[in-house]
VMD Tcl script that builds the backbone (N, CA, C; Angstrom):
set m [mol new atoms 336]
animate dup $m
set s [atomselect $m all]
$s set {name element resname resid chain x y z} {
  {N N UNK 1 A -16.620 45.374 25.044}
  {CA C UNK 1 A -17.085 46.280 26.084}
  {C C UNK 1 A -18.120 47.228 25.484}
  {N N UNK 2 A -19.032 47.705 26.290}
  {CA C UNK 2 A -20.053 48.619 25.803}
  {C C UNK 2 A -20.251 49.772 26.786}
  {N N UNK 3 A -20.868 50.823 26.281}
  {CA C UNK 3 A -21.131 52.023 27.086}
  {C C UNK 3 A -22.616 52.337 27.014}
  {N N UNK 4 A -23.116 53.039 28.023}
  {CA C UNK 4 A -24.507 53.476 28.043}
  {C C UNK 4 A -24.562 54.979 27.850}
  {N N UNK 5 A -25.525 55.405 27.059}
  {CA C UNK 5 A -25.809 56.829 26.893}
  {C C UNK 5 A -27.277 57.049 27.228}
  {N N UNK 6 A -27.555 58.151 27.917}
  {CA C UNK 6 A -28.921 58.460 28.319}
  {C C UNK 6 A -29.347 59.768 27.667}
  {N N UNK 7 A -30.478 59.749 26.994}
  {CA C UNK 7 A -31.028 60.941 26.343}
  {C C UNK 7 A -31.421 61.962 27.410}
  {N N UNK 8 A -30.960 63.191 27.240}
  {CA C UNK 8 A -31.247 64.226 28.228}
  {C C UNK 8 A -32.697 64.706 28.180}
  {N N UNK 9 A -33.399 64.376 27.110}
  {CA C UNK 9 A -34.786 64.829 26.967}
  {C C UNK 9 A -35.781 63.747 27.369}
  {N N UNK 10 A -35.548 62.517 26.933}
  {CA C UNK 10 A -36.511 61.445 27.206}
  {C C UNK 10 A -36.100 60.511 28.340}
  {N N UNK 11 A -34.817 60.503 28.659}
  {CA C UNK 11 A -34.323 59.568 29.670}
  {C C UNK 11 A -34.078 58.185 29.106}
  {N N UNK 12 A -34.334 58.005 27.811}
  {CA C UNK 12 A -34.140 56.721 27.152}
  {C C UNK 12 A -32.643 56.393 27.125}
  {N N UNK 13 A -32.297 55.181 27.510}
  {CA C UNK 13 A -30.901 54.756 27.561}
  {C C UNK 13 A -30.607 53.789 26.423}
  {N N UNK 14 A -29.439 53.979 25.788}
  {CA C UNK 14 A -28.995 53.034 24.767}
  {C C UNK 14 A -27.646 52.477 25.180}
  {N N UNK 15 A -27.366 51.285 24.716}
  {CA C UNK 15 A -26.069 50.660 24.940}
  {C C UNK 15 A -25.365 50.594 23.593}
  {N N UNK 16 A -24.144 51.123 23.541}
  {CA C UNK 16 A -23.399 51.155 22.284}
  {C C UNK 16 A -22.007 50.569 22.481}
  {N N UNK 17 A -21.411 50.110 21.384}
  {CA C UNK 17 A -20.075 49.534 21.486}
  {C C UNK 17 A -19.022 50.642 21.569}
  {N N UNK 18 A -17.822 50.266 21.942}
  {CA C UNK 18 A -16.747 51.244 22.156}
  {C C UNK 18 A -16.398 52.038 20.902}
  {N N UNK 19 A -16.417 51.395 19.741}
  {CA C UNK 19 A -16.074 52.093 18.503}
  {C C UNK 19 A -17.068 53.217 18.215}
  {N N UNK 20 A -18.346 52.912 18.345}
  {CA C UNK 20 A -19.368 53.921 18.094}
  {C C UNK 20 A -19.298 55.026 19.147}
  {N N UNK 21 A -19.029 54.647 20.396}
  {CA C UNK 21 A -18.883 55.632 21.464}
  {C C UNK 21 A -17.726 56.580 21.153}
  {N N UNK 22 A -16.610 56.036 20.708}
  {CA C UNK 22 A -15.446 56.862 20.347}
  {C C UNK 22 A -15.785 57.815 19.210}
  {N N UNK 23 A -16.533 57.323 18.227}
  {CA C UNK 23 A -16.958 58.164 17.104}
  {C C UNK 23 A -17.806 59.328 17.603}
  {N N UNK 24 A -18.736 59.051 18.512}
  {CA C UNK 24 A -19.604 60.084 19.057}
  {C C UNK 24 A -18.807 61.086 19.900}
  {N N UNK 25 A -17.833 60.611 20.659}
  {CA C UNK 25 A -16.996 61.505 21.458}
  {C C UNK 25 A -16.263 62.472 20.536}
  {N N UNK 26 A -15.749 61.970 19.409}
  {CA C UNK 26 A -15.069 62.839 18.443}
  {C C UNK 26 A -16.031 63.876 17.870}
  {N N UNK 27 A -17.259 63.470 17.566}
  {CA C UNK 27 A -18.263 64.396 17.035}
  {C C UNK 27 A -18.572 65.510 18.033}
  {N N UNK 28 A -18.713 65.156 19.304}
  {CA C UNK 28 A -19.093 66.121 20.331}
  {C C UNK 28 A -17.898 66.901 20.876}
  {N N UNK 29 A -16.702 66.328 20.769}
  {CA C UNK 29 A -15.501 67.010 21.251}
  {C C UNK 29 A -14.960 66.485 22.556}
  {N N UNK 30 A -15.809 65.900 23.385}
  {CA C UNK 30 A -15.352 65.316 24.646}
  {C C UNK 30 A -16.440 64.401 25.201}
  {N N UNK 31 A -16.046 63.535 26.131}
  {CA C UNK 31 A -17.022 62.649 26.766}
  {C C UNK 31 A -18.041 63.451 27.566}
  {N N UNK 32 A -17.564 64.496 28.238}
  {CA C UNK 32 A -18.467 65.326 29.048}
  {C C UNK 32 A -19.556 65.959 28.189}
  {N N UNK 33 A -19.160 66.511 27.042}
  {CA C UNK 33 A -20.153 67.118 26.148}
  {C C UNK 33 A -21.124 66.076 25.601}
  {N N UNK 34 A -20.603 64.919 25.238}
  {CA C UNK 34 A -21.461 63.851 24.723}
  {C C UNK 34 A -22.510 63.475 25.760}
  {N N UNK 35 A -22.085 63.232 26.968}
  {CA C UNK 35 A -23.016 62.775 28.000}
  {C C UNK 35 A -23.962 63.873 28.468}
  {N N UNK 36 A -23.551 65.136 28.348}
  {CA C UNK 36 A -24.420 66.227 28.785}
  {C C UNK 36 A -25.350 66.710 27.675}
  {N N UNK 37 A -25.107 66.272 26.418}
  {CA C UNK 37 A -25.932 66.730 25.296}
  {C C UNK 37 A -26.512 65.617 24.445}
  {N N UNK 38 A -26.285 64.354 24.813}
  {CA C UNK 38 A -26.793 63.265 23.982}
  {C C UNK 38 A -28.317 63.311 23.955}
  {N N UNK 39 A -28.867 63.268 22.752}
  {CA C UNK 39 A -30.307 63.274 22.541}
  {C C UNK 39 A -30.658 62.177 21.548}
  {N N UNK 40 A -31.639 61.355 21.878}
  {CA C UNK 40 A -32.043 60.288 20.968}
  {C C UNK 40 A -32.608 60.900 19.686}
  {N N UNK 41 A -32.609 60.137 18.629}
  {CA C UNK 41 A -33.026 60.630 17.314}
  {C C UNK 41 A -34.450 61.192 17.330}
  {N N UNK 42 A -35.356 60.490 17.958}
  {CA C UNK 42 A -36.755 60.921 17.970}
  {C C UNK 42 A -36.902 62.298 18.630}
  {N N UNK 43 A -36.266 62.486 19.773}
  {CA C UNK 43 A -36.338 63.775 20.472}
  {C C UNK 43 A -35.612 64.859 19.686}
  {N N UNK 44 A -34.488 64.509 19.098}
  {CA C UNK 44 A -33.705 65.477 18.325}
  {C C UNK 44 A -34.503 65.967 17.116}
  {N N UNK 45 A -35.165 65.069 16.427}
  {CA C UNK 45 A -35.969 65.451 15.268}
  {C C UNK 45 A -37.093 66.415 15.669}
  {N N UNK 46 A -37.729 66.155 16.798}
  {CA C UNK 46 A -38.798 67.033 17.272}
  {C C UNK 46 A -38.252 68.395 17.696}
  {N N UNK 47 A -37.092 68.398 18.321}
  {CA C UNK 47 A -36.453 69.668 18.702}
  {C C UNK 47 A -36.189 70.535 17.479}
  {N N UNK 48 A -35.611 69.926 16.464}
  {CA C UNK 48 A -35.269 70.662 15.250}
  {C C UNK 48 A -36.523 71.197 14.561}
  {N N UNK 49 A -37.621 70.510 14.713}
  {CA C UNK 49 A -38.879 70.942 14.088}
  {C C UNK 49 A -39.608 72.009 14.905}
  {N N UNK 50 A -39.030 72.393 16.049}
  {CA C UNK 50 A -39.587 73.514 16.795}
  {C C UNK 50 A -40.283 73.197 18.097}
  {N N UNK 51 A -40.370 71.937 18.470}
  {CA C UNK 51 A -41.017 71.587 19.728}
  {C C UNK 51 A -40.106 71.920 20.899}
  {N N UNK 52 A -40.695 72.279 22.027}
  {CA C UNK 52 A -39.916 72.535 23.243}
  {C C UNK 52 A -39.645 71.209 23.948}
  {N N UNK 53 A -38.738 71.241 24.903}
  {CA C UNK 53 A -38.414 70.033 25.670}
  {C C UNK 53 A -39.664 69.515 26.383}
  {N N UNK 54 A -40.432 70.421 26.963}
  {CA C UNK 54 A -41.645 70.021 27.684}
  {C C UNK 54 A -42.670 69.390 26.739}
  {N N UNK 55 A -42.829 69.972 25.543}
  {CA C UNK 55 A -43.766 69.416 24.564}
  {C C UNK 55 A -43.333 68.032 24.121}
  {N N UNK 56 A -42.034 67.850 23.919}
  {CA C UNK 56 A -41.513 66.545 23.500}
  {C C UNK 56 A -41.768 65.516 24.583}
  {N N UNK 57 A -41.473 65.886 25.817}
  {CA C UNK 57 A -41.690 64.946 26.930}
  {C C UNK 57 A -43.167 64.579 27.042}
  {N N UNK 58 A -44.037 65.531 26.800}
  {CA C UNK 58 A -45.469 65.259 26.842}
  {C C UNK 58 A -45.890 64.360 25.681}
  {N N UNK 59 A -45.440 64.696 24.471}
  {CA C UNK 59 A -45.789 63.892 23.292}
  {C C UNK 59 A -45.323 62.446 23.424}
  {N N UNK 60 A -44.113 62.279 23.958}
  {CA C UNK 60 A -43.536 60.940 24.080}
  {C C UNK 60 A -43.899 60.260 25.399}
  {N N UNK 61 A -44.759 60.930 26.162}
  {CA C UNK 61 A -45.267 60.382 27.424}
  {C C UNK 61 A -44.141 59.971 28.378}
  {N N UNK 62 A -43.190 60.880 28.557}
  {CA C UNK 62 A -42.079 60.648 29.482}
  {C C UNK 62 A -42.601 60.878 30.891}
  {N N UNK 63 A -42.481 59.871 31.744}
  {CA C UNK 63 A -42.978 59.983 33.114}
  {C C UNK 63 A -41.856 60.147 34.132}
  {N N UNK 64 A -40.627 59.914 33.713}
  {CA C UNK 64 A -39.483 60.054 34.623}
  {C C UNK 64 A -39.277 61.514 34.973}
  {N N UNK 65 A -38.799 61.756 36.185}
  {CA C UNK 65 A -38.420 63.111 36.594}
  {C C UNK 65 A -37.014 63.353 36.061}
  {N N UNK 66 A -36.894 64.248 35.073}
  {CA C UNK 66 A -35.608 64.528 34.429}
  {C C UNK 66 A -35.188 65.968 34.685}
  {N N UNK 67 A -33.894 66.207 34.563}
  {CA C UNK 67 A -33.359 67.552 34.749}
  {C C UNK 67 A -33.875 68.500 33.680}
  {N N UNK 68 A -33.873 69.765 34.019}
  {CA C UNK 68 A -34.224 70.811 33.061}
  {C C UNK 68 A -33.078 70.918 32.056}
  {N N UNK 69 A -33.411 71.048 30.785}
  {CA C UNK 69 A -32.415 71.201 29.729}
  {C C UNK 69 A -32.319 72.688 29.410}
  {N N UNK 70 A -31.112 73.236 29.514}
  {CA C UNK 70 A -30.938 74.676 29.300}
  {C C UNK 70 A -31.190 75.058 27.843}
  {N N UNK 71 A -31.567 76.306 27.651}
  {CA C UNK 71 A -31.822 76.819 26.296}
  {C C UNK 71 A -30.552 76.796 25.448}
  {N N UNK 72 A -29.377 76.951 26.084}
  {CA C UNK 72 A -28.114 76.882 25.346}
  {C C UNK 72 A -27.912 75.502 24.730}
  {N N UNK 73 A -28.226 74.476 25.503}
  {CA C UNK 73 A -28.091 73.103 25.008}
  {C C UNK 73 A -29.102 72.845 23.899}
  {N N UNK 74 A -30.339 73.292 24.094}
  {CA C UNK 74 A -31.376 73.115 23.074}
  {C C UNK 74 A -30.954 73.801 21.785}
  {N N UNK 75 A -30.450 75.016 21.885}
  {CA C UNK 75 A -29.992 75.756 20.706}
  {C C UNK 75 A -28.853 75.019 20.004}
  {N N UNK 76 A -27.905 74.498 20.780}
  {CA C UNK 76 A -26.775 73.766 20.196}
  {C C UNK 76 A -27.249 72.525 19.449}
  {N N UNK 77 A -28.202 71.814 20.019}
  {CA C UNK 77 A -28.736 70.610 19.369}
  {C C UNK 77 A -29.473 70.991 18.090}
  {N N UNK 78 A -30.300 72.020 18.171}
  {CA C UNK 78 A -31.066 72.445 16.992}
  {C C UNK 78 A -30.161 72.874 15.852}
  {N N UNK 79 A -29.150 73.652 16.143}
  {CA C UNK 79 A -28.294 74.160 15.074}
  {C C UNK 79 A -27.366 73.096 14.521}
  {N N UNK 80 A -26.940 72.164 15.354}
  {CA C UNK 80 A -26.017 71.134 14.858}
  {C C UNK 80 A -26.711 70.146 13.933}
  {N N UNK 81 A -28.004 69.929 14.105}
  {CA C UNK 81 A -28.698 68.930 13.300}
  {C C UNK 81 A -29.661 69.505 12.279}
  {N N UNK 82 A -29.842 70.803 12.255}
  {CA C UNK 82 A -30.796 71.395 11.318}
  {C C UNK 82 A -30.397 71.137 9.876}
  {N N UNK 83 A -29.120 71.279 9.554}
  {CA C UNK 83 A -28.673 71.053 8.180}
  {C C UNK 83 A -28.868 69.605 7.754}
  {N N UNK 84 A -28.573 68.689 8.667}
  {CA C UNK 84 A -28.721 67.267 8.358}
  {C C UNK 84 A -30.179 66.914 8.064}
  {N N UNK 85 A -31.102 67.529 8.784}
  {CA C UNK 85 A -32.509 67.195 8.618}
  {C C UNK 85 A -33.169 67.907 7.437}
  {N N UNK 86 A -32.553 68.961 6.917}
  {CA C UNK 86 A -33.152 69.685 5.795}
  {C C UNK 86 A -33.354 68.794 4.584}
  {N N UNK 87 A -32.514 67.793 4.426}
  {CA C UNK 87 A -32.661 66.925 3.264}
  {C C UNK 87 A -33.925 66.076 3.342}
  {N N UNK 88 A -34.565 66.004 4.506}
  {CA C UNK 88 A -35.799 65.242 4.663}
  {C C UNK 88 A -37.023 66.148 4.752}
  {N N UNK 89 A -36.857 67.443 4.478}
  {CA C UNK 89 A -37.949 68.396 4.645}
  {C C UNK 89 A -39.186 68.047 3.833}
  {N N UNK 90 A -39.010 67.463 2.681}
  {CA C UNK 90 A -40.174 67.165 1.856}
  {C C UNK 90 A -41.071 66.093 2.469}
  {N N UNK 91 A -40.561 65.331 3.431}
  {CA C UNK 91 A -41.380 64.310 4.081}
  {C C UNK 91 A -41.590 64.583 5.557}
  {N N UNK 92 A -41.015 65.679 6.065}
  {CA C UNK 92 A -41.122 65.944 7.495}
  {C C UNK 92 A -42.415 66.677 7.826}
  {N N UNK 93 A -42.781 66.594 9.079}
  {CA C UNK 93 A -43.982 67.259 9.559}
  {C C UNK 93 A -43.542 68.369 10.500}
  {N N UNK 94 A -43.989 69.562 10.235}
  {CA C UNK 94 A -43.651 70.704 11.073}
  {C C UNK 94 A -44.592 70.764 12.272}
  {N N UNK 95 A -44.178 71.530 13.267}
  {CA C UNK 95 A -45.016 71.714 14.440}
  {C C UNK 95 A -46.353 72.299 14.009}
  {N N UNK 96 A -47.423 71.762 14.531}
  {CA C UNK 96 A -48.772 72.132 14.112}
  {C C UNK 96 A -49.293 73.369 14.826}
  {N N UNK 97 A -50.287 73.948 14.221}
  {CA C UNK 97 A -51.088 74.985 14.839}
  {C C UNK 97 A -51.666 74.400 16.135}
  {N N UNK 98 A -51.813 75.182 17.198}
  {CA C UNK 98 A -52.316 74.628 18.470}
  {C C UNK 98 A -53.638 73.875 18.342}
  {N N UNK 99 A -54.556 74.360 17.502}
  {CA C UNK 99 A -55.841 73.665 17.345}
  {C C UNK 99 A -55.651 72.301 16.674}
  {N N UNK 100 A -54.747 72.257 15.691}
  {CA C UNK 100 A -54.473 70.988 15.011}
  {C C UNK 100 A -53.768 70.033 15.973}
  {N N UNK 101 A -52.820 70.558 16.747}
  {CA C UNK 101 A -52.109 69.724 17.717}
  {C C UNK 101 A -53.085 69.131 18.736}
  {N N UNK 102 A -54.035 69.949 19.192}
  {CA C UNK 102 A -55.038 69.449 20.145}
  {C C UNK 102 A -55.877 68.340 19.506}
  {N N UNK 103 A -56.278 68.532 18.266}
  {CA C UNK 103 A -57.055 67.533 17.544}
  {C C UNK 103 A -56.266 66.216 17.420}
  {N N UNK 104 A -54.989 66.337 17.047}
  {CA C UNK 104 A -54.139 65.147 16.905}
  {C C UNK 104 A -53.990 64.435 18.241}
  {N N UNK 105 A -53.777 65.195 19.312}
  {CA C UNK 105 A -53.648 64.587 20.640}
  {C C UNK 105 A -54.930 63.889 21.056}
  {N N UNK 106 A -56.069 64.479 20.721}
  {CA C UNK 106 A -57.350 63.829 21.032}
  {C C UNK 106 A -57.468 62.492 20.307}
  {N N UNK 107 A -57.061 62.453 19.058}
  {CA C UNK 107 A -57.098 61.210 18.296}
  {C C UNK 107 A -56.167 60.184 18.926}
  {N N UNK 108 A -54.960 60.613 19.288}
  {CA C UNK 108 A -54.008 59.698 19.933}
  {C C UNK 108 A -54.585 59.128 21.218}
  {N N UNK 109 A -55.261 59.957 21.999}
  {CA C UNK 109 A -55.843 59.499 23.252}
  {C C UNK 109 A -56.969 58.496 23.021}
  {N N UNK 110 A -57.714 58.641 21.939}
  {CA C UNK 110 A -58.754 57.685 21.604}
  {C C UNK 110 A -58.188 56.320 21.250}
  {N N UNK 111 A -56.984 56.336 20.630}
  {CA C UNK 111 A -56.342 55.090 20.196}
  {C C UNK 111 A -55.736 54.345 21.365}
  {N N UNK 112 A -55.422 55.028 22.450}
  {CA C UNK 112 A -54.760 54.405 23.607}
  {C C UNK 112 A -55.662 53.503 24.374}
}
mol reanalyze $m
mol bondsrecalc $m
mol representation Tube
mol addrep $m
């Protein structure tokens, strides 16, 4: 048997087996918390690096109409994963200066 989880930021859905689902429920504390706070790795990494939900949705070109994510949930996600991501700081990219971000977005648009 398998379960579906939907990222609250991107709307991306994953299918996972029951064992992994049970593990995630234990991590979050309940099924309700898991389903109301599940965030895919890509969105979670961007959140921890300082991007807002709207910026992430724009960067990842999310076109679905999704619910607003409360600041409490964003804070909980950022604090729960910040320690885990610190070990990758030497290779991570921090949120850019607005001028640099605009330049990067222009380059991305040229590649599309």
